[in-house]
C-alpha positions in Angstrom: 71.2 -122.6 -21.3 73.7 -124.2 -18.9 75.1 -127.6 -19.5 74.1 -130.2 -16.9 77.4 -132.0 -17.1 79.7 -129.0 -17.2 82.9 -129.7 -15.2 84.3 -127.2 -12.9 87.2 -125.1 -14.2 90.6 -126.3 -13.1 92.9 -123.7 -11.7 96.5 -124.2 -12.5 99.5 -122.5 -10.8 102.9 -122.1 -12.2 105.4 -124.6 -11.0 108.5 -123.3 -9.2 111.2 -125.8 -8.5 112.7 -123.5 -5.9 109.7 -124.2 -3.6 110.7 -127.9 -3.7 114.3 -127.4 -2.7 114.1 -127.5 1.1 117.3 -129.1 2.3 120.9 -128.7 1.4 120.9 -132.4 0.2 118.0 -131.7 -2.2 119.7 -128.6 -3.5 123.0 -130.5 -4.1 121.1 -133.4 -5.7 119.3 -131.0 -8.0 122.5 -129.4 -9.2 124.2 -132.7 -9.5 121.4 -134.0 -11.7 121.8 -131.0 -14.0 125.6 -131.5 -14.2 125.1 -135.2 -15.0 122.2 -135.0 -17.4 123.1 -131.8 -19.2 126.8 -131.2 -18.7 127.0 -129.0 -21.9 124.0 -126.8 -21.0 125.8 -123.9 -19.3 122.6 -121.8 -19.3 120.6 -124.6 -17.7 123.2 -125.2 -15.0 123.2 -121.5 -14.3 119.4 -121.5 -14.0 119.6 -124.5 -11.7 122.0 -122.4 -9.5 119.4 -119.6 -9.7 116.7 -122.0 -8.5 118.8 -123.0 -5.6 119.6 -119.3 -4.8 115.9 -118.5 -4.9 115.2 -121.4 -2.5 117.8 -120.1 -0.1 116.8 -116.5 -0.5 118.3 -114.3 -3.2 119.2 -111.4 -1.0 121.2 -113.5 1.4 122.9 -115.4 -1.4 123.8 -112.2 -3.2 125.3 -110.8 0.1 127.2 -114.0 0.7 128.5 -114.1 -2.8 129.5 -110.4 -2.8 127.2 -109.5 -5.6 124.2 -107.2 -5.9 120.8 -108.9 -5.9 120.0 -107.4 -9.3 123.2 -108.7 -10.9 122.7 -112.1 -9.4 119.2 -112.3 -10.8 120.5 -111.2 -14.2 123.4 -113.6 -14.2 121.3 -116.6 -13.3 118.3 -115.8 -15.5 117.4 -117.7 -18.6 119.3 -115.2 -20.8 122.1 -114.8 -18.3 125.7 -115.7 -19.0 127.6 -115.7 -15.7 131.3 -115.8 -15.6 132.8 -118.9 -14.0 134.0 -116.8 -11.1 130.3 -115.8 -10.5 129.3 -119.5 -10.7 131.9 -120.4 -8.1 130.9 -117.5 -5.8 127.2 -118.5 -6.0 128.0 -122.2 -5.5 129.9 -121.3 -2.4 127.2 -119.0 -1.2 124.5 -121.6 -1.5 126.6 -124.3 0.1 127.3 -126.6 -2.8 130.5 -127.7 -4.4 131.3 -128.7 -7.9 133.1 -132.1 -8.3 135.2 -133.5 -11.0 134.9 -137.2 -12.0 136.3 -139.3 -14.8 133.7 -139.7 -17.6 
């Protein structure tokens, strides 16, 4: 017997922040927010760079950074641990700069 008041099933989709990063300004603001809000979370900052790289296109970012696409995915994944040199290469490739400020 079907319920008369049954509500339709809601379809949910996974959220991907990379789809929301459309402009260089949005990408820089996103990374800046990570650096400001979680300055000790190296893995989170690397993932944020990964989100930006996916928004720009991983293949092009890997090429511009001088890395293989596979190594870029691995370095910027949740379990990745990129070297600082890799972080700098990726930042340059996606068009953002890291800044120092007095805390």
